[in-house]
N, C-alpha and C positions, 0 to 999 in steps of 0.2 A: 504493500500500500504506500508506505513512505519510510524513510529512514528515521526511526524513532529517536535516535541520538541527535540527529540534526534538528528534528522538530523540537526536542527538549531545549536545545541550545537557543533556538529562535524564540521560544516562549519565554525563556529567562531574559533574553534581550528586550523583548516587547514589554515584559512586566517592569523591567528597570526603566524603560522609557516612560512608562505611565506612572509608576509609583515613586521612582526616584529614591529619595531618602526617607519617604514615608507618606502614607495617605493621611494628610494632616486633618482633613475634615472628619474622617471616620475615627481616627485616634483621639480627636478632641471631643467628639460628641457621643461615642458609643462605649459603654463600659466593657472592659476586657472579659467580663463574666457573661456577657449577653450571648445567648445562643438562639438559633432559629432556623427556618427553612426558606430558601429562596425558590419560588415557583417560576420556572421558565415556561412561557406560553406564546403561542402565535397570535399576532395581532392582524394577520391576514392569511389567506390560504396559500399553500405552497408545498414544496418538497424539502424535507429536512436532510441536511448534510452537515457533518462536523460534530456530532455528539461526542465522539471520543476525544476530539480536540478540545472542546469546552471542558470536558472532564479533566483532561491533562492540565489545563490552565489552573483550575481550582486546586488540583492536587499539588501543583507547583507552589501555589500561594500558601497552602496549608495541607499537608498530607493527612491530617485528621478529618478533613471535610469528607462527607459522604455524598457521592453523586449517583443519582438513579435516573436512567432514561425511561421515559414513559411511552415512547414510540420507537419503532425500528428505524435504523438508518435507511434513508430513501423513501420513507413513508410520506404519503400525501396527508397533510393536516388541514383542518379548517380553522377559520378565525375563532379565537378563544380557546382552542384546544391546548391542553397541557402537553409540553414536550419533555420536560425533565424537572427534577428538583435537586437542590444541593443543601445539605444540612450541616450544622456545626456552628462555629464561631461567626457571629454576625460581622465582626471586623474583617475576618478573612473573606467571607462571601462578598462583602461590598468592595473590597480591594481587588478581587478578581473579576467582578461583574462585567466591567466594560470590555476588557480584552476578550473574555469568553464570548460575550454577545457580539462583538465586532467580527470575530472569526466565524461564529455560527451563522450570523446574518449574511455575511458575504458568501460563504459556501452554500448556504441554502438558497440564496438568490441565484447563484450560478446553476445549481441543480434544478431549480424551478424553471428557469429559462431554457435550459438544455432539454428538459422533458417536453416543453412546447415545440421545440424544433424537431425532436425525435418523433413526436406524435404526427407532425406535419408531413413526414416522409414515410410513415407507416404504410406497408403494402408495396413499397418499392424496394429495390436492392440497395439503394443508397444508404450509407451510414454517415452520421453527422460527427464531425471531428472538430477539435479546438485548434488553436494556433499558439504561437509564442507571444501573443499580445496579452501577457499576463501582468499582474501587479508585481513589481520587483520584490523579491523575498517571499512571495506567496505562491510561486508556481506549483510546487508539489501539492499544496492544498487545493488550489483552483482546478488543476487538472484532475485531481481525485474527485472533486465535486462534479465535474463534467461526467465522469463515469457513473457516479451515483444517480445523475439525472437521466441516464440512458444513452449518453453519447460515448465517443471514443477519443483517444488521444492521438494527435499527430506527433511529430518528433518532439522530444522533451527539450532539447537544446540544439546548439550548433554542432554538437559532437557526435550525435547518434544517427545521422542520416545526411546525405548530400542533397541539397536543394539548390539547383542552378537557376537563378533568377536573372532579370534583365541586365543588371549591372555586372553579374558574373559573365554573362554572355558577351557583353561589350568588352570587358577586361580581357577575356580569353581569346577574343577574335572570332567567336561564333559558337553555335551549339555543338557542332561536331568536335571542335577543339576542346571545349569545356568538358564534355562527357568523356572524351578520350583521356584527358589529363586526370580527371577525377578517378576514372576506372583504374588507371595505373597506380594511383596513390593509396587507395582505400583497401580494406580487407574484402575478400570475396563475399563475405556475409552481409555487407552493407549495401543498401539500395541507393539508386540515383534517381532523383526526381528533377524534371525540367519544366520550367514555367513557359507556356506558349501563349502568345497573344494573337495568333492567326493560324489558319489552317496550314499555311506554308511552314510555320515553325513547328506545328504538330508533325508534319512529314519529316522535317529535319530531326526532330527528337526521336522519332521512330527509327529512322535510318541510323542514328547514332547509338541505338540500343538502350534508350532510357527505360528504366523499370516502371516509372510512374510519370504521367504527363499531366500537368496542372493546366487546366483551361482557365485563363485569367480574364475575368470581366467580358466574357463572350456572350452574345445573345443566345437564347435557347436554341434557335434553329441552327446556328453555327455549331453549337455544342453537339447537336444531334449528328451533324455531318462529321464532326471530329470523332465521336464515338464509333460511327460506322467505319471511318477511315482506320482507326486504331484496331478495330476488330478483335479485341481481346488480347492483343499482343503486349499491352501494358495496362496497368491500373490507371483509371481515368479519374482525376480529381477536378471538381469545379470550385472556383474561389473568386472572391471579389464582390463586396457589397451585398452579400446574401442577407435577406430579411425573412421574417416569418411569412410575409406576403408572397415572396418570390420562390422560396425554397421548394415548394411542392412542384412547381413547373420545372425547376431545374432537375429535380429527382426524376421526372418523367422523361428526360432526355436520354436516360440510360447510364449516366455516370455512376461510378462506384463509390465515390467519396465526395462529400461537400464540406469544405472547411468554413467555419464561421467564427471570425474574430470577436464578434459581439458577445459570444458566450462568456467572455472574461473581461474584455476591455471596456465595456460600457453597461455592465449589468447593474440592475437595481437590487440592493440588499433586501432580503426578506425581513419584514418588521417583526422582531421578536423582543419580548420584554421580560423582566424579572421583577416579581413582587415578593416582598419580604414578610414573613410571619415570624414573630419573635416570641421567645419564652424566657423569662429570667430564671436564674437558679441561685 
């Protein structure tokens, strides 16, 4: 799912950013003996992702806190539905609240939007994938949230696949030159993808032996021609300005993959809140 040690390091950094030398409001207003339960609930309908991340935030603030999920990861919840609760020191709950909610809201927003896109291509062979247009520092969580929402991941970074785009083509002197140079430099297990902006470039990419051909900002009719031209000799990806209104038509062209940057770069966080119930001892 993700590197737990790396996530723990990030959570500690994020808590330091938020809490710094101490939560002055909580420390000055809440007695150290105060205990209670924070109820996390949805303020709008959506898909929940990131429960274990929220739990890890609270455990990092205070290992004695008890976190209980009330829904499954990936569940669709309605407005007002309880998602989880966290019990123990009120000081600890309040100090971890904001970071836990920030991450849970962001991840749930991504999962919710991804589910909408995945539903829009249901019944076709197209799969919805994300891009590298993620929030710096949050990529592993955002790409996980895409999977929770029913999408799939594109390459994780610049290191795990070759994607030859317009500037690479210009710099290398052409598609054939770029593909040949990449093929000579990479392991035999690594795929090469080429971005094509025209049917002519599709033909060049095919001739060069590209494993994946990305149809960039092409009209649907042109994409249909490209799919027919490729004829199964390469995986076909559609990309560029894909919206919920257009993705269904794109899927009908016969492409294999549709990449959607909006899944992560402009998503709205799902509105989730925490209400505190206290009990003195």
